[in-house]
DOPA-222346 format. One record per residue (C-alpha): x, y, z. Coordinates in pm, whole numbers, plus 50000, padded with zeros to 5 digits. Layout:
N
{c1=X | c2=Y | c3=Z}
...
This chain:
557
{c1=50000 | c2=50000 | c3=50000}
{c1=50287 | c2=50235 | c3=50076}
{c1=50438 | c2=50174 | c3=49726}
{c1=50108 | c2=50246 | c3=49548}
{c1=50059 | c2=50561 | c3=49752}
{c1=50405 | c2=50692 | c3=49666}
{c1=50355 | c2=50611 | c3=49292}
{c1=50025 | c2=50798 | c3=49288}
{c1=50188 | c2=51095 | c3=49454}
{c1=50466 | c2=51100 | c3=49189}
{c1=50213 | c2=51102 | c3=48901}
{c1=50009 | c2=51375 | c3=49067}
{c1=50326 | c2=51580 | c3=49126}
{c1=50434 | c2=51548 | c3=48758}
{c1=50088 | c2=51643 | c3=48628}
{c1=50075 | c2=51944 | c3=48856}
{c1=50422 | c2=52056 | c3=48750}
{c1=50327 | c2=52029 | c3=48379}
{c1=50006 | c2=52224 | c3=48432}
{c1=50189 | c2=52499 | c3=48619}
{c1=50454 | c2=52518 | c3=48340}
{c1=50181 | c2=52544 | c3=48072}
{c1=49998 | c2=52825 | c3=48253}
{c1=50322 | c2=53017 | c3=48317}
{c1=50419 | c2=52984 | c3=47949}
{c1=50084 | c2=53121 | c3=47841}
{c1=50109 | c2=53413 | c3=48084}
{c1=50464 | c2=53493 | c3=47983}
{c1=50387 | c2=53494 | c3=47610}
{c1=50038 | c2=53629 | c3=47608}
{c1=50148 | c2=53927 | c3=47391}
{c1=50303 | c2=53707 | c3=47124}
{c1=50082 | c2=53396 | c3=47129}
{c1=49824 | c2=53476 | c3=46877}
{c1=49767 | c2=53153 | c3=46698}
{c1=49719 | c2=52792 | c3=46773}
{c1=50081 | c2=52706 | c3=46693}
{c1=50211 | c2=52923 | c3=46972}
{c1=49975 | c2=52757 | c3=47216}
{c1=50098 | c2=52418 | c3=47094}
{c1=50456 | c2=52518 | c3=47165}
{c1=50358 | c2=52613 | c3=47520}
{c1=50184 | c2=52279 | c3=47559}
{c1=50494 | c2=52091 | c3=47439}
{c1=50705 | c2=52276 | c3=47695}
{c1=50451 | c2=52189 | c3=47969}
{c1=50455 | c2=51819 | c3=47873}
{c1=50835 | c2=51817 | c3=47872}
{c1=50840 | c2=51978 | c3=48219}
{c1=50589 | c2=51723 | c3=48348}
{c1=50791 | c2=51432 | c3=48211}
{c1=51108 | c2=51560 | c3=48372}
{c1=50927 | c2=51614 | c3=48707}
{c1=50781 | c2=51262 | c3=48688}
{c1=51123 | c2=51111 | c3=48621}
{c1=51272 | c2=51295 | c3=48918}
{c1=50989 | c2=51191 | c3=49148}
{c1=51010 | c2=50834 | c3=49021}
{c1=51376 | c2=50812 | c3=49125}
{c1=51280 | c2=50939 | c3=49474}
{c1=50992 | c2=50691 | c3=49498}
{c1=51217 | c2=50402 | c3=49397}
{c1=51476 | c2=50501 | c3=49657}
{c1=51217 | c2=50532 | c3=49934}
{c1=51058 | c2=50200 | c3=49833}
{c1=51400 | c2=50032 | c3=49851}
{c1=51459 | c2=50189 | c3=50192}
{c1=51119 | c2=50068 | c3=50310}
{c1=51210 | c2=49716 | c3=50193}
{c1=51539 | c2=49739 | c3=50383}
{c1=51356 | c2=49857 | c3=50696}
{c1=51114 | c2=49565 | c3=50667}
{c1=51402 | c2=49316 | c3=50638}
{c1=51581 | c2=49474 | c3=50937}
{c1=51268 | c2=49457 | c3=51152}
{c1=51220 | c2=49091 | c3=51056}
{c1=51580 | c2=49025 | c3=51165}
{c1=51512 | c2=49197 | c3=51498}
{c1=51201 | c2=48984 | c3=51544}
{c1=51426 | c2=48676 | c3=51510}
{c1=51667 | c2=48803 | c3=51776}
{c1=51916 | c2=49023 | c3=51586}
{c1=51912 | c2=49342 | c3=51790}
{c1=52276 | c2=49441 | c3=51741}
{c1=52315 | c2=49484 | c3=51359}
{c1=52314 | c2=49854 | c3=51256}
{c1=52028 | c2=50017 | c3=51070}
{c1=52110 | c2=50014 | c3=50693}
{c1=52254 | c2=50341 | c3=50553}
{c1=51984 | c2=50384 | c3=50288}
{c1=51721 | c2=50403 | c3=50564}
{c1=51925 | c2=50671 | c3=50741}
{c1=51958 | c2=50863 | c3=50410}
{c1=51604 | c2=50835 | c3=50280}
{c1=51402 | c2=50795 | c3=50601}
{c1=51602 | c2=50959 | c3=50883}
{c1=51310 | c2=50974 | c3=51131}
{c1=51242 | c2=50605 | c3=51085}
{c1=51612 | c2=50529 | c3=51130}
{c1=51624 | c2=50714 | c3=51465}
{c1=51303 | c2=50542 | c3=51580}
{c1=51442 | c2=50197 | c3=51491}
{c1=51773 | c2=50257 | c3=51672}
{c1=51583 | c2=50378 | c3=51982}
{c1=51349 | c2=50077 | c3=51969}
{c1=51634 | c2=49825 | c3=51941}
{c1=51822 | c2=49992 | c3=52227}
{c1=51517 | c2=49981 | c3=52453}
{c1=51445 | c2=49616 | c3=52371}
{c1=51810 | c2=49525 | c3=52442}
{c1=51788 | c2=49700 | c3=52780}
{c1=51461 | c2=49528 | c3=52864}
{c1=51602 | c2=49188 | c3=52771}
{c1=51907 | c2=49248 | c3=52988}
{c1=51679 | c2=49336 | c3=53279}
{c1=51467 | c2=49026 | c3=53219}
{c1=51783 | c2=48815 | c3=53215}
{c1=51895 | c2=48965 | c3=53545}
{c1=51554 | c2=48898 | c3=53702}
{c1=51546 | c2=48546 | c3=53563}
{c1=51896 | c2=48448 | c3=53678}
{c1=51974 | c2=48653 | c3=53989}
{c1=51798 | c2=48707 | c3=54319}
{c1=51690 | c2=49074 | c3=54342}
{c1=51733 | c2=49089 | c3=54722}
{c1=52085 | c2=48949 | c3=54757}
{c1=52229 | c2=48977 | c3=54407}
{c1=52325 | c2=48609 | c3=54425}
{c1=52236 | c2=48349 | c3=54166}
{c1=51877 | c2=48236 | c3=54209}
{c1=51773 | c2=47871 | c3=54211}
{c1=51755 | c2=47844 | c3=53831}
{c1=52092 | c2=48009 | c3=53774}
{c1=52264 | c2=47816 | c3=54055}
{c1=52138 | c2=47484 | c3=53924}
{c1=52244 | c2=47562 | c3=53566}
{c1=52593 | c2=47665 | c3=53673}
{c1=52648 | c2=47362 | c3=53894}
{c1=52508 | c2=47120 | c3=53635}
{c1=52744 | c2=47267 | c3=53376}
{c1=53041 | c2=47234 | c3=53612}
{c1=52953 | c2=46871 | c3=53686}
{c1=52912 | c2=46798 | c3=53315}
{c1=53247 | c2=46956 | c3=53227}
{c1=53443 | c2=46772 | c3=53496}
{c1=53733 | c2=46571 | c3=53356}
{c1=53788 | c2=46364 | c3=53671}
{c1=53609 | c2=46239 | c3=53980}
{c1=53802 | c2=46462 | c3=54215}
{c1=53633 | c2=46579 | c3=54535}
{c1=53373 | c2=46854 | c3=54532}
{c1=53122 | c2=46964 | c3=54792}
{c1=52779 | c2=47121 | c3=54814}
{c1=52679 | c2=47321 | c3=55124}
{c1=52313 | c2=47372 | c3=55218}
{c1=52258 | c2=47662 | c3=55462}
{c1=51943 | c2=47752 | c3=55656}
{c1=51938 | c2=48059 | c3=55879}
{c1=51837 | c2=48006 | c3=56242}
{c1=51606 | c2=48272 | c3=56379}
{c1=51530 | c2=48449 | c3=56052}
{c1=51152 | c2=48403 | c3=56089}
{c1=51162 | c2=48591 | c3=56420}
{c1=51329 | c2=48887 | c3=56248}
{c1=51062 | c2=48892 | c3=55976}
{c1=50781 | c2=48863 | c3=56231}
{c1=50910 | c2=49131 | c3=56469}
{c1=51089 | c2=49384 | c3=56245}
{c1=50903 | c2=49333 | c3=55917}
{c1=50989 | c2=49203 | c3=55572}
{c1=51196 | c2=49508 | c3=55477}
{c1=51430 | c2=49437 | c3=55768}
{c1=51428 | c2=49070 | c3=55668}
{c1=51537 | c2=49158 | c3=55315}
{c1=51810 | c2=49382 | c3=55450}
{c1=51933 | c2=49098 | c3=55671}
{c1=51939 | c2=48858 | c3=55376}
{c1=52144 | c2=49107 | c3=55177}
{c1=52393 | c2=49137 | c3=55465}
{c1=52414 | c2=48760 | c3=55494}
{c1=52493 | c2=48735 | c3=55123}
{c1=52771 | c2=48992 | c3=55164}
{c1=52928 | c2=48800 | c3=55450}
{c1=52907 | c2=48476 | c3=55255}
{c1=53093 | c2=48635 | c3=54964}
{c1=53365 | c2=48763 | c3=55197}
{c1=53399 | c2=48425 | c3=55368}
{c1=53428 | c2=48243 | c3=55035}
{c1=53684 | c2=48492 | c3=54903}
{c1=53893 | c2=48437 | c3=55216}
{c1=53871 | c2=48061 | c3=55176}
{c1=53965 | c2=48088 | c3=54808}
{c1=54289 | c2=48254 | c3=54913}
{c1=54368 | c2=47949 | c3=55128}
{c1=54337 | c2=47712 | c3=54832}
{c1=53973 | c2=47607 | c3=54856}
{c1=53903 | c2=47746 | c3=54510}
{c1=53614 | c2=47955 | c3=54386}
{c1=53251 | c2=47865 | c3=54457}
{c1=52907 | c2=47914 | c3=54311}
{c1=52681 | c2=48086 | c3=54566}
{c1=52304 | c2=48093 | c3=54535}
{c1=51989 | c2=48172 | c3=54727}
{c1=51742 | c2=47890 | c3=54678}
{c1=51442 | c2=48037 | c3=54858}
{c1=51351 | c2=48222 | c3=55175}
{c1=51642 | c2=48191 | c3=55416}
{c1=51809 | c2=47899 | c3=55235}
{c1=52146 | c2=47942 | c3=55064}
{c1=52365 | c2=47697 | c3=54873}
{c1=52735 | c2=47690 | c3=54787}
{c1=52913 | c2=47455 | c3=54548}
{c1=53290 | c2=47408 | c3=54544}
{c1=53384 | c2=47224 | c3=54223}
{c1=53740 | c2=47150 | c3=54341}
{c1=53789 | c2=47089 | c3=54712}
{c1=54114 | c2=46901 | c3=54749}
{c1=54216 | c2=46904 | c3=55118}
{c1=54029 | c2=46639 | c3=55316}
{c1=53935 | c2=46882 | c3=55592}
{c1=53854 | c2=47173 | c3=55361}
{c1=53475 | c2=47131 | c3=55390}
{c1=53488 | c2=47140 | c3=55769}
{c1=53712 | c2=47447 | c3=55760}
{c1=53481 | c2=47629 | c3=55519}
{c1=53173 | c2=47545 | c3=55727}
{c1=53349 | c2=47676 | c3=56037}
{c1=53435 | c2=48000 | c3=55856}
{c1=53070 | c2=48044 | c3=55748}
{c1=52950 | c2=47980 | c3=56102}
{c1=53194 | c2=48237 | c3=56237}
{c1=53091 | c2=48496 | c3=55977}
{c1=52717 | c2=48460 | c3=56034}
{c1=52736 | c2=48432 | c3=56413}
{c1=52864 | c2=48789 | c3=56429}
{c1=52589 | c2=49029 | c3=56532}
{c1=52405 | c2=49223 | c3=56257}
{c1=52313 | c2=49589 | c3=56296}
{c1=51981 | c2=49668 | c3=56125}
{c1=51891 | c2=50032 | c3=56172}
{c1=52019 | c2=50036 | c3=56528}
{c1=51870 | c2=49696 | c3=56613}
{c1=52128 | c2=49436 | c3=56712}
{c1=52030 | c2=49103 | c3=56557}
{c1=52176 | c2=48763 | c3=56646}
{c1=52111 | c2=48474 | c3=56411}
{c1=52285 | c2=48147 | c3=56346}
{c1=52305 | c2=47900 | c3=56063}
{c1=52256 | c2=47525 | c3=56028}
{c1=52471 | c2=47369 | c3=55756}
{c1=52445 | c2=47040 | c3=55573}
{c1=52736 | c2=46919 | c3=55358}
{c1=52728 | c2=46660 | c3=55079}
{c1=53043 | c2=46539 | c3=54904}
{c1=53082 | c2=46452 | c3=54537}
{c1=53080 | c2=46174 | c3=54424}
{c1=53028 | c2=45977 | c3=54748}
{c1=52690 | c2=46132 | c3=54831}
{c1=52567 | c2=46187 | c3=54476}
{c1=52701 | c2=46236 | c3=54126}
{c1=52419 | c2=46465 | c3=54013}
{c1=52303 | c2=46800 | c3=54141}
{c1=51965 | c2=46658 | c3=54247}
{c1=52132 | c2=46385 | c3=54453}
{c1=52378 | c2=46629 | c3=54614}
{c1=52100 | c2=46873 | c3=54703}
{c1=51893 | c2=46597 | c3=54857}
{c1=52186 | c2=46468 | c3=55064}
{c1=52292 | c2=46816 | c3=55181}
{c1=51930 | c2=46903 | c3=55266}
{c1=51898 | c2=46588 | c3=55479}
{c1=52221 | c2=46673 | c3=55661}
{c1=52105 | c2=47031 | c3=55720}
{c1=51776 | c2=46921 | c3=55877}
{c1=51967 | c2=46678 | c3=56094}
{c1=52176 | c2=46974 | c3=56214}
{c1=51859 | c2=47172 | c3=56290}
{c1=51700 | c2=46884 | c3=56480}
{c1=52015 | c2=46844 | c3=56690}
{c1=52025 | c2=47192 | c3=56835}
{c1=52082 | c2=47425 | c3=56535}
{c1=52387 | c2=47639 | c3=56482}
{c1=52595 | c2=47340 | c3=56376}
{c1=52726 | c2=47154 | c3=56071}
{c1=52640 | c2=46798 | c3=55974}
{c1=52795 | c2=46591 | c3=55696}
{c1=52576 | c2=46346 | c3=55509}
{c1=52638 | c2=45979 | c3=55583}
{c1=52476 | c2=45643 | c3=55496}
{c1=52363 | c2=45611 | c3=55859}
{c1=52188 | c2=45945 | c3=55833}
{c1=52026 | c2=45831 | c3=55509}
{c1=51888 | c2=45523 | c3=55686}
{c1=51750 | c2=45741 | c3=55965}
{c1=51578 | c2=45965 | c3=55714}
{c1=51439 | c2=45667 | c3=55526}
{c1=51303 | c2=45529 | c3=55854}
{c1=51148 | c2=45864 | c3=55937}
{c1=50986 | c2=45884 | c3=55594}
{c1=50846 | c2=45533 | c3=55640}
{c1=50714 | c2=45624 | c3=55985}
{c1=50552 | c2=45939 | c3=55843}
{c1=50382 | c2=45734 | c3=55572}
{c1=50258 | c2=45479 | c3=55826}
{c1=50136 | c2=45757 | c3=56055}
{c1=49909 | c2=45895 | c3=55783}
{c1=49723 | c2=45565 | c3=55748}
{c1=49739 | c2=45449 | c3=56112}
{c1=49416 | c2=45629 | c3=56206}
{c1=49231 | c2=45470 | c3=55916}
{c1=49352 | c2=45127 | c3=56027}
{c1=49259 | c2=45185 | c3=56392}
{c1=49613 | c2=45126 | c3=56515}
{c1=49605 | c2=45378 | c3=56803}
{c1=49498 | c2=45293 | c3=57155}
{c1=49483 | c2=45452 | c3=57499}
{c1=49652 | c2=45339 | c3=57816}
{c1=49576 | c2=45483 | c3=58157}
{c1=49816 | c2=45583 | c3=58435}
{c1=49680 | c2=45705 | c3=58770}
{c1=49795 | c2=45998 | c3=58978}
{c1=49779 | c2=45851 | c3=59327}
{c1=49708 | c2=46037 | c3=59648}
{c1=49943 | c2=45848 | c3=59880}
{c1=49752 | c2=45955 | c3=60191}
{c1=49437 | c2=45771 | c3=60081}
{c1=49591 | c2=45529 | c3=59831}
{c1=49327 | c2=45622 | c3=59575}
{c1=49365 | c2=45773 | c3=59228}
{c1=49301 | c2=46147 | c3=59217}
{c1=49311 | c2=46163 | c3=58837}
{c1=49401 | c2=45917 | c3=58562}
{c1=49594 | c2=46032 | c3=58259}
{c1=49506 | c2=45892 | c3=57917}
{c1=49827 | c2=45809 | c3=57731}
{c1=49838 | c2=45752 | c3=57356}
{c1=50003 | c2=45439 | c3=57217}
{c1=50057 | c2=45316 | c3=56859}
{c1=50014 | c2=44945 | c3=56792}
{c1=50224 | c2=44936 | c3=56477}
{c1=50162 | c2=44617 | c3=56279}
{c1=50533 | c2=44558 | c3=56211}
{c1=50697 | c2=44713 | c3=56517}
{c1=50661 | c2=44691 | c3=56891}
{c1=50425 | c2=44923 | c3=57077}
{c1=50539 | c2=45276 | c3=56988}
{c1=50540 | c2=45540 | c3=57262}
{c1=50436 | c2=45903 | c3=57194}
{c1=50790 | c2=46039 | c3=57211}
{c1=50868 | c2=45856 | c3=56886}
{c1=50576 | c2=45978 | c3=56677}
{c1=50406 | c2=46281 | c3=56838}
{c1=50686 | c2=46525 | c3=56735}
{c1=50653 | c2=46395 | c3=56379}
{c1=50276 | c2=46436 | c3=56398}
{c1=50325 | c2=46795 | c3=56521}
{c1=50560 | c2=46870 | c3=56234}
{c1=50341 | c2=46721 | c3=55961}
{c1=50011 | c2=46848 | c3=56097}
{c1=49878 | c2=46496 | c3=56163}
{c1=49849 | c2=46593 | c3=56530}
{c1=49515 | c2=46763 | c3=56453}
{c1=49345 | c2=46441 | c3=56337}
{c1=49528 | c2=46243 | c3=56603}
{c1=49415 | c2=46483 | c3=56877}
{c1=49060 | c2=46465 | c3=56745}
{c1=49066 | c2=46086 | c3=56785}
{c1=49206 | c2=46110 | c3=57139}
{c1=48949 | c2=46373 | c3=57236}
{c1=48659 | c2=46165 | c3=57105}
{c1=48789 | c2=45844 | c3=57264}
{c1=48841 | c2=46005 | c3=57606}
{c1=48496 | c2=46167 | c3=57600}
{c1=48339 | c2=45831 | c3=57516}
{c1=48540 | c2=45653 | c3=57789}
{c1=48463 | c2=45916 | c3=58054}
{c1=48090 | c2=45900 | c3=57975}
{c1=48092 | c2=45521 | c3=57996}
{c1=48281 | c2=45526 | c3=58329}
{c1=48041 | c2=45782 | c3=58474}
{c1=47743 | c2=45564 | c3=58381}
{c1=47915 | c2=45265 | c3=58546}
{c1=47971 | c2=45460 | c3=58867}
{c1=48348 | c2=45508 | c3=58820}
{c1=48380 | c2=45874 | c3=58907}
{c1=48740 | c2=45902 | c3=58787}
{c1=48846 | c2=46222 | c3=58610}
{c1=49049 | c2=46156 | c3=58292}
{c1=49328 | c2=46393 | c3=58189}
{c1=49434 | c2=46436 | c3=57827}
{c1=49735 | c2=46618 | c3=57685}
{c1=49650 | c2=46899 | c3=57443}
{c1=49924 | c2=47006 | c3=57205}
{c1=49980 | c2=47378 | c3=57134}
{c1=49890 | c2=47322 | c3=56772}
{c1=49555 | c2=47168 | c3=56869}
{c1=49462 | c2=47434 | c3=57124}
{c1=49533 | c2=47720 | c3=56885}
{c1=49292 | c2=47579 | c3=56625}
{c1=49000 | c2=47821 | c3=56596}
{c1=48739 | c2=47546 | c3=56638}
{c1=48910 | c2=47344 | c3=56915}
{c1=48666 | c2=47434 | c3=57194}
{c1=48367 | c2=47387 | c3=56967}
{c1=48486 | c2=47039 | c3=56869}
{c1=48550 | c2=46948 | c3=57233}
{c1=48198 | c2=47055 | c3=57337}
{c1=48047 | c2=46866 | c3=57044}
{c1=48230 | c2=46550 | c3=57152}
{c1=48108 | c2=46594 | c3=57511}
{c1=47749 | c2=46642 | c3=57398}
{c1=47766 | c2=46353 | c3=57152}
{c1=47878 | c2=46107 | c3=57421}
{c1=47701 | c2=46267 | c3=57718}
{c1=48028 | c2=46332 | c3=57902}
{c1=47995 | c2=46511 | c3=58238}
{c1=48236 | c2=46811 | c3=58239}
{c1=48378 | c2=46718 | c3=58580}
{c1=48508 | c2=46392 | c3=58428}
{c1=48759 | c2=46574 | c3=58204}
{c1=49088 | c2=46751 | c3=58267}
{c1=49299 | c2=46926 | c3=58001}
{c1=49677 | c2=46930 | c3=58036}
{c1=49859 | c2=47212 | c3=57857}
{c1=50231 | c2=47282 | c3=57846}
{c1=50396 | c2=47542 | c3=58062}
{c1=50518 | c2=47744 | c3=57763}
{c1=50172 | c2=47752 | c3=57605}
{c1=50016 | c2=47859 | c3=57935}
{c1=50259 | c2=48151 | c3=57970}
{c1=50215 | c2=48270 | c3=57609}
{c1=49838 | c2=48224 | c3=57575}
{c1=49659 | c2=48511 | c3=57403}
{c1=49355 | c2=48680 | c3=57569}
{c1=49092 | c2=48526 | c3=57333}
{c1=49226 | c2=48178 | c3=57407}
{c1=49235 | c2=48253 | c3=57779}
{c1=48872 | c2=48365 | c3=57771}
{c1=48763 | c2=48039 | c3=57609}
{c1=48962 | c2=47837 | c3=57861}
{c1=48803 | c2=48034 | c3=58146}
{c1=48457 | c2=47958 | c3=58005}
{c1=48533 | c2=47586 | c3=57972}
{c1=48664 | c2=47572 | c3=58329}
{c1=48351 | c2=47750 | c3=58451}
{c1=48149 | c2=47464 | c3=58300}
{c1=48335 | c2=47213 | c3=58519}
{c1=48631 | c2=47095 | c3=58308}
{c1=48955 | c2=47105 | c3=58508}
{c1=49282 | c2=47248 | c3=58370}
{c1=49639 | c2=47148 | c3=58459}
{c1=49982 | c2=47275 | c3=58355}
{c1=50206 | c2=46989 | c3=58242}
{c1=50588 | c2=46959 | c3=58256}
{c1=50622 | c2=47258 | c3=58488}
{c1=50986 | c2=47357 | c3=58528}
{c1=51095 | c2=47290 | c3=58170}
{c1=51006 | c2=47634 | c3=58033}
{c1=50985 | c2=47993 | c3=58143}
{c1=50720 | c2=48076 | c3=58402}
{c1=50594 | c2=48410 | c3=58523}
{c1=50445 | c2=48344 | c3=58867}
{c1=50242 | c2=48665 | c3=58862}
{c1=50081 | c2=48542 | c3=58539}
{c1=50036 | c2=48193 | c3=58682}
{c1=49798 | c2=48322 | c3=58949}
{c1=49572 | c2=48475 | c3=58680}
{c1=49551 | c2=48163 | c3=58462}
{c1=49240 | c2=47939 | c3=58466}
{c1=49439 | c2=47652 | c3=58619}
{c1=49355 | c2=47401 | c3=58897}
{c1=49667 | c2=47186 | c3=58915}
{c1=50039 | c2=47205 | c3=58832}
{c1=50241 | c2=46897 | c3=58739}
{c1=50609 | c2=46920 | c3=58839}
{c1=50838 | c2=46782 | c3=58569}
{c1=51066 | c2=46487 | c3=58645}
{c1=51375 | c2=46699 | c3=58574}
{c1=51318 | c2=46894 | c3=58898}
{c1=51302 | c2=46586 | c3=59119}
{c1=51545 | c2=46336 | c3=58969}
{c1=51831 | c2=46436 | c3=59204}
{c1=51620 | c2=46528 | c3=59504}
{c1=51734 | c2=46225 | c3=59707}
{c1=52105 | c2=46303 | c3=59667}
{c1=52133 | c2=46680 | c3=59615}
{c1=52060 | c2=46942 | c3=59881}
{c1=52042 | c2=47208 | c3=59608}
{c1=51778 | c2=47006 | c3=59420}
{c1=51574 | c2=46972 | c3=59740}
{c1=51596 | c2=47347 | c3=59804}
{c1=51483 | c2=47435 | c3=59450}
{c1=51202 | c2=47179 | c3=59454}
{c1=51081 | c2=47290 | c3=59796}
{c1=51071 | c2=47656 | c3=59687}
{c1=50881 | c2=47579 | c3=59365}
{c1=50624 | c2=47362 | c3=59542}
{c1=50571 | c2=47621 | c3=59816}
{c1=50510 | c2=47894 | c3=59558}
{c1=50256 | c2=47684 | c3=59367}
{c1=50072 | c2=47579 | c3=59681}
{c1=50081 | c2=47940 | c3=59798}
{c1=49878 | c2=48030 | c3=59490}
{c1=49613 | c2=47783 | c3=59597}
{c1=49695 | c2=47527 | c3=59326}
{c1=49728 | c2=47152 | c3=59369}
{c1=50073 | c2=47003 | c3=59305}
{c1=50126 | c2=46674 | c3=59122}
{c1=50475 | c2=46527 | c3=59089}
{c1=50529 | c2=46319 | c3=58776}
{c1=50814 | c2=46089 | c3=58680}
{c1=50856 | c2=45933 | c3=59025}
{c1=51091 | c2=45636 | c3=58994}
{c1=51180 | c2=45525 | c3=59349}
{c1=51057 | c2=45544 | c3=59707}
{c1=51326 | c2=45786 | c3=59827}
{c1=51182 | c2=46052 | c3=59599}
{c1=50835 | c2=45990 | c3=59742}
{c1=50962 | c2=46019 | c3=60100}
{c1=51149 | c2=46344 | c3=60031}
{c1=50855 | c2=46498 | c3=59849}
{c1=50605 | c2=46396 | c3=60117}
{c1=50826 | c2=46571 | c3=60372}
{c1=50812 | c2=46883 | c3=60155}
{c1=50433 | c2=46866 | c3=60141}
{c1=50341 | c2=46674 | c3=59824}
{c1=50083 | c2=46397 | c3=59836}
{c1=49987 | c2=46326 | c3=59471}
{c1=50237 | c2=46132 | c3=59259}
{c1=50257 | c2=45980 | c3=58911}
{c1=50527 | c2=45756 | c3=58772}
{c1=50643 | c2=45401 | c3=58716}
{c1=50718 | c2=45357 | c3=59086}
{c1=50355 | c2=45441 | c3=59166}
{c1=50178 | c2=45259 | c3=58882}
{c1=50263 | c2=45172 | c3=58525}
{c1=50032 | c2=45262 | c3=58234}
{c1=49774 | c2=44990 | c3=58167}
{c1=49499 | c2=44906 | c3=57922}
{c1=49150 | c2=45015 | c3=58023}
{c1=49037 | c2=44678 | c3=58152}
{c1=49352 | c2=44624 | c3=58360}
{c1=49328 | c2=44975 | c3=58498}
{c1=48964 | c2=44933 | c3=58599}
{c1=49039 | c2=44599 | c3=58761}
{c1=49302 | c2=44755 | c3=58987}
{c1=49172 | c2=45106 | c3=59048}
{c1=48796 | c2=45123 | c3=58982}
{c1=48703 | c2=44975 | c3=59321}
{c1=48926 | c2=45230 | c3=59496}
{c1=48771 | c2=45510 | c3=59293}
{c1=48420 | c2=45394 | c3=59390}
{c1=48518 | c2=45372 | c3=59759}
{c1=48665 | c2=45722 | c3=59745}
{c1=48344 | c2=45850 | c3=59586}
{c1=48127 | c2=45678 | c3=59845}
{c1=48347 | c2=45803 | c3=60128}
């Protein structure tokens, strides 16, 4: 269309020029043009002028058309990725505005592509390689290796970073991540000077970083590098006047022993890092076959845990809290057990932490709650007025519908409120938010008793303790284990018990293992005990056989 338009313009221009020449010739010779021959001469001159104008315009049209063709070819090249070739000279000569516009367009597209590349390959917060870039670089280094010499991959996870984000905000968290990246670079540069070689550093996600050393010759080099990283990140960070202490857990996987591909090395280093976290944080763990077996066993246990409820593999055992003055049970605690089809009876310490971590504790707690409500209702109907205590995990209690589900279970089974007691941890009791406290107060007002479990293992504020909706406090075994042999332990235990009793709360001592502990604690003023020395956990029928008659006598008395 552009070529046709230009051709039409050339013809119109030539015709106009001829007409103007004819009119001017007539005007100029109007005194002498008296016959038709003179007019014909003027017309010949006009036609000649028009032809010459058309020829000149035609050359211009042809040049512009050629330039337009060149511009089209150049734009097609740019569309296929050629953004660096110069704009052809004929375009600059014949269409200068178009030439400037094309150069500007190509420059802007090149800039945008560079920015996209940076965003696609580098983390905008730290400037380190992102996950995609890190993986590509390491995979290329592994592919280009000419030998099976040692290499190592480090997997880092910051300890305490979530607290910084939660308390100071995400902007402070990003600033901290940037500072961490700077310290990592400095630490790696220092190690490179000692012969460790250069490394690829990346930020995988969140507070996770990875480092790959393609050539790590000294046998102890990995340990030395991990120690240098620990030292660098354990130094306090200053964020806008706030002094921040964080740590780092590090997992190390060695090539080719722990994997000959990036995926295998990442998996091994990740396993080692989580082992470091689970063993106290702020430490370094190297992957090993033994660790791999532990992880495989944990994965198998997690898989079995998910289907154990469906198979009905859980059960309750009951352990009494005995009042030694009367010899009768004051309360009985319901203890969860797992009858695994291929293993021995599994105690809660081996699967409850895993259930907490995976979220299975919610369904598991629901089953325990329903089972205890059903058992308590059945006992009450049979005349066994024995209150049953159940442990409530922090994750369960903070569920928005926990109290509603508990009341529904009580109504469904017809459970008298006085037959139930909830045990919550000391830490949860001290950190409980007002809405949760209000609901616990309401439940206690209905007749359900509340106890603090494992007292002495966390941080307690005694002034807060007196305001909590609590009836009983269970002293943890760690406070009494040396009471028979240590005067200091007796002093501490005596002071704690006196403070609790001074607040009008009942004291229960758990974890009692021998008679000397009972004698010492009775002298201090305790009368209610729980532990293997008092009575071992038993199935429901065995428990009722031994303790139901005593419970009935106590009720009648």
